[in-house]
C-alpha positions as semicolon CSV with decimal commas, in nm:
position;residue;x (nm);y (nm);z (nm)
1;M;11,226;6,618;9,487
2;P;11,180;6,990;9,548
3;E;10,985;7,180;9,285
4;L;11,203;7,489;9,304
5;D;11,547;7,590;9,431
6;I;11,604;7,962;9,495
7;V;11,964;8,086;9,501
8;I;12,048;8,424;9,655
9;V;12,401;8,570;9,660
10;T;12,471;8,850;9,904
11;A;12,770;9,058;10,012
12;A;12,859;9,344;10,246
13;G;12,581;9,594;10,304
14;G;12,297;9,363;10,207
15;R;12,182;9,231;10,544
16;E;11,857;9,427;10,573
17;L;11,777;9,385;10,204
18;L;11,825;9,011;10,237
19;R;11,607;9,001;10,549
20;A;11,323;9,172;10,359
21;C;11,373;8,936;10,065
22;L;11,357;8,622;10,281
23;L;11,052;8,750;10,469
24;S;10,876;8,808;10,137
25;L;10,961;8,456;10,020
26;Q;10,831;8,321;10,349
27;S;10,502;8,504;10,296
28;H;10,469;8,436;9,922
29;S;10,613;8,090;9,866
30;L;10,476;7,833;9,623
31;H;10,129;7,712;9,720
32;E;10,209;7,370;9,577
33;G;10,546;7,202;9,556
34;R;10,843;7,232;9,784
35;T;11,079;7,531;9,775
36;N;11,441;7,525;9,892
37;V;11,608;7,861;9,956
38;H;11,988;7,887;9,947
39;V;12,193;8,191;10,049
40;A;12,560;8,230;9,951
41;D;12,729;8,491;10,169
42;N;13,029;8,649;9,995
43;A;13,219;8,735;10,315
44;S;12,977;9,014;10,404
45;G;13,126;9,063;10,752
46;D;12,820;9,261;10,861
47;G;12,630;8,995;11,053
48;T;12,438;8,863;10,752
49;A;12,532;8,499;10,812
50;E;12,439;8,521;11,179
51;M;12,106;8,683;11,092
52;V;12,023;8,403;10,845
53;R;12,111;8,129;11,094
54;E;11,913;8,285;11,379
55;Q;11,604;8,417;11,199
56;F;11,573;8,186;10,897
57;P;11,686;7,838;11,004
58;W;11,502;7,688;10,704
59;V;11,752;7,855;10,467
60;D;12,053;7,660;10,341
61;L;12,347;7,895;10,413
62;L;12,681;7,876;10,234
63;E;12,956;8,105;10,365
64;V;13,193;8,151;10,074
65;G;13,471;8,312;10,280
66;W;13,573;8,575;10,024
67;N;13,399;8,812;9,786
68;S;13,389;8,574;9,492
69;G;13,146;8,783;9,288
70;F;12,806;8,696;9,145
71;S;12,895;8,416;8,903
72;V;13,125;8,208;9,123
73;A;12,895;8,216;9,427
74;N;12,587;8,127;9,222
75;N;12,771;7,841;9,052
76;L;12,882;7,701;9,389
77;V;12,519;7,673;9,495
78;L;12,388;7,562;9,156
79;A;12,614;7,258;9,182
80;R;12,431;7,161;9,504
81;T;12,077;7,186;9,363
82;H;11,865;6,922;9,191
83;S;11,517;7,070;9,138
84;P;11,363;7,086;8,789
85;F;11,358;7,468;8,819
86;V;11,615;7,701;8,975
87;L;11,564;8,070;9,044
88;L;11,862;8,303;9,070
89;L;11,734;8,592;9,279
90;N;11,898;8,913;9,398
91;P;11,882;8,994;9,769
92;D;11,750;9,341;9,683
93;T;11,421;9,196;9,555
94;E;11,092;9,117;9,726
95;A;10,826;8,869;9,616
96;T;10,463;8,964;9,567
97;E;10,157;8,743;9,608
98;G;10,134;8,469;9,345
99;A;10,441;8,577;9,147
100;L;10,644;8,259;9,202
101;E;10,339;8,046;9,129
102;R;10,271;8,218;8,796
103;C;10,634;8,200;8,685
104;V;10,678;7,831;8,765
105;K;10,344;7,753;8,601
106;S;10,444;7,943;8,289
107;M;10,770;7,750;8,268
108;S;10,587;7,422;8,320
109;E;10,347;7,499;8,036
110;H;10,617;7,596;7,785
111;S;10,876;7,323;7,755
112;E;11,074;7,522;7,499
113;V;11,146;7,804;7,749
114;G;11,484;7,764;7,916
115;M;11,487;8,091;8,111
116;L;11,214;8,322;8,238
117;G;11,215;8,669;8,390
118;C;10,929;8,857;8,553
119;R;10,814;9,219;8,568
120;L;11,041;9,416;8,802
121;V;10,914;9,729;8,972
122;L;11,116;9,986;9,164
123;P;11,018;10,075;9,523
124;D;10,823;10,378;9,395
125;G;10,611;10,148;9,177
126;S;10,766;10,246;8,844
127;F;10,877;9,984;8,594
128;D;11,239;9,872;8,585
129;H;11,302;9,865;8,210
130;A;11,601;9,633;8,256
131;A;11,353;9,350;8,331
132;K;11,344;9,272;7,957
133;R;11,610;9,358;7,704
134;S;11,734;9,302;7,353
135;F;12,097;9,219;7,288
136;P;12,259;9,559;7,245
137;T;12,363;9,704;6,914
138;P;12,629;9,980;6,925
139;L;12,361;10,243;6,851
140;G;12,112;10,091;7,095
141;A;12,372;10,078;7,373
142;L;12,482;10,437;7,306
143;S;12,121;10,558;7,312
144;H;12,058;10,371;7,638
145;F;12,360;10,508;7,821
146;V;12,316;10,871;7,715
147;G;11,945;10,863;7,803
148;L;11,789;10,892;7,455
149;A;11,615;10,555;7,490
150;R;11,394;10,691;7,771
151;S;11,211;10,925;7,535
152;A;11,229;10,711;7,220
153;R;10,904;10,521;7,159
154;G;11,055;10,266;6,926
155;G;11,309;10,210;6,653
156;A;11,685;10,178;6,676
157;L;11,722;10,424;6,965
158;A;11,490;10,221;7,191
159;Q;11,618;9,883;7,068
160;Y;11,780;9,777;7,395
161;R;11,452;9,801;7,592
162;A;11,268;9,530;7,395
163;N;10,959;9,747;7,352
164;E;10,794;9,488;7,127
165;V;10,678;9,314;7,448
166;G;10,476;9,538;7,680
167;E;10,541;9,581;8,050
168;H;10,237;9,371;8,151
169;E;10,253;9,134;7,853
170;R;10,424;8,801;7,813
171;G;10,646;8,692;7,529
172;E;10,989;8,602;7,401
173;V;11,276;8,845;7,449
174;D;11,652;8,833;7,402
175;A;11,737;8,871;7,769
176;V;11,596;8,917;8,118
177;N;11,750;9,073;8,426
178;G;11,992;8,892;8,657
179;A;11,787;9,005;8,956
180;F;11,533;8,732;8,866
181;M;11,632;8,445;8,636
182;L;11,421;8,130;8,654
183;V;11,593;7,851;8,462
184;R;11,499;7,498;8,362
185;R;11,731;7,225;8,490
186;E;11,748;7,055;8,150
187;A;11,854;7,381;7,985
188;L;12,105;7,458;8,259
189;E;12,273;7,121;8,215
190;Q;12,298;7,179;7,839
191;V;12,415;7,542;7,846
192;G;12,637;7,522;8,154
193;P;12,677;7,755;8,454
194;L;12,747;8,126;8,458
195;D;13,074;8,249;8,306
196;E;13,300;8,308;8,608
197;A;13,518;8,553;8,417
198;Y;13,250;8,812;8,497
199;W;13,291;8,926;8,858
200;L;12,980;9,141;8,861
201;Y;12,749;9,268;8,583
202;M;12,687;9,139;8,229
203;E;12,697;8,772;8,331
204;D;12,317;8,764;8,300
205;L;12,326;8,897;7,944
206;D;12,599;8,646;7,860
207;W;12,390;8,358;8,003
208;C;12,081;8,465;7,808
209;F;12,285;8,482;7,489
210;R;12,415;8,128;7,547
211;F;12,065;7,995;7,628
212;R;11,927;8,134;7,303
213;R;12,227;8,016;7,102
214;A;12,162;7,664;7,237
215;G;11,804;7,682;7,104
216;W;11,618;7,767;7,427
217;R;11,365;8,049;7,441
218;V;11,405;8,332;7,692
219;W;11,064;8,445;7,818
220;Y;10,932;8,759;7,986
221;E;10,631;8,707;8,216
222;G;10,467;9,045;8,268
223;S;10,182;8,904;8,480
224;A;10,415;8,836;8,775
225;S;10,596;9,111;8,966
226;F;10,889;9,137;9,205
227;V;11,003;9,459;9,372
228;H;11,362;9,548;9,283
229;V;11,570;9,791;9,490
230;K;11,795;9,853;9,191
231;G;12,165;9,855;9,277
232;G;12,088;9,783;9,641
233;L;12,423;9,616;9,704
234;S;12,645;9,751;9,427
235;K;12,582;10,123;9,477
236;V;12,648;10,365;9,761
237;A;12,404;10,656;9,766
238;G;12,323;10,581;9,402
239;H;12,685;10,561;9,283
240;R;12,900;10,258;9,206
241;P;13,228;10,218;9,395
242;L;13,534;10,208;9,171
243;R;13,570;9,827;9,176
244;A;13,207;9,779;9,074
245;N;13,242;10,048;8,807
246;V;13,546;9,876;8,658
247;A;13,368;9,539;8,672
248;F;13,064;9,681;8,490
249;H;13,266;9,821;8,201
250;R;13,503;9,525;8,189
251;G;13,194;9,304;8,159
252;M;13,070;9,515;7,868
253;G;13,402;9,467;7,693
254;R;13,407;9,093;7,757
255;F;13,052;9,047;7,628
256;Y;13,128;9,236;7,307
257;R;13,461;9,057;7,256
258;K;13,306;8,715;7,320
259;F;13,004;8,741;7,089
260;Y;13,051;9,027;6,841
261;A;13,416;9,119;6,786
262;G;13,650;9,002;6,513
263;H;13,460;9,089;6,197
264;R;13,510;9,467;6,169
265;P;13,833;9,586;6,337
266;L;13,749;9,956;6,308
267;L;13,412;9,905;6,476
268;D;13,575;9,690;6,745
269;G;13,824;9,964;6,820
270;A;13,550;10,227;6,836
271;V;13,343;10,013;7,075
272;Y;13,638;9,950;7,310
273;L;13,726;10,321;7,302
274;A;13,366;10,413;7,384
275;I;13,361;10,168;7,677
276;G;13,687;10,314;7,811
277;A;13,553;10,669;7,776
278;K;13,231;10,576;7,951
279;L;13,427;10,418;8,237
280;F;13,630;10,737;8,279
281;V;13,319;10,956;8,288
282;S;13,125;10,723;8,517
283;A;13,412;10,673;8,761
284;S;13,481;11,047;8,771
285;R;13,118;11,132;8,843
286;S;13,099;10,869;9,117
287;A;13,422;10,993;9,277
288;V;13,299;11,353;9,276
289;A;12,961;11,252;9,417
290;R;13,115;11,043;9,696
291;R;13,354;11,322;9,785
292;G;13,062;11,563;9,805
293;L;12,880;11,322;10,035
294;S;13,184;11,289;10,260
295;W;13,206;11,666;10,294
296;A;12,835;11,710;10,364
């Protein structure tokens, strides 16, 4: 039986990112134990499927046929895997030497850990703070989205960034990033697959919440690093298209409604209003930016 299954979901515009990702996995695979790599192509239409077949014949390719989103495509492949560990990996990531080995070893040594995330670094070498997170409070989420959390060293304003675990440290956190989620088969079978009501965004936070609610620990492994081209597929020149923007904010609303809402109606209304206002501002900025690019 394979030691590890790796599942990568890609869509339009991700061909070169996926190529770099697969090359990095080829160069930095597990030293011991077999690794199966699966790619689900969400109707990219840009030659991605052909590239995988021609250049990476060792990859198991699934052509979905339509843009099913992150959760559906991952679940389709998860149903075909059998390894004791499964890694959900974004195509805009690249492995570094020894990272997979350290993560699988860490999972093997801690039977209570159901999900593990690693240190994510941006192409310029800086830390991607979304690699480890706490479940958001209204104040923590507000601080994060308006930028106050960047300068806050701790406390309620920096709550979302899980600063109690350092960048290069290892320890338990509420949530890790969907760009790299290593899960234990036993935990997956207990918790269930990703929630397919999320098309894109927030499904990772939802999954982490469900893992922890089921009694599994979520672990951050700061000794292993993957490069993350943040938003490589979901953003154009740094800005989300309208559909992705709507999906992001709809996901925020679903997560809050699913796990937090129903106890304080006034707070619920304020949260939904804030999400709607943020969507309006974000979509407007993206539209203006894209229009400026088209005129340039």
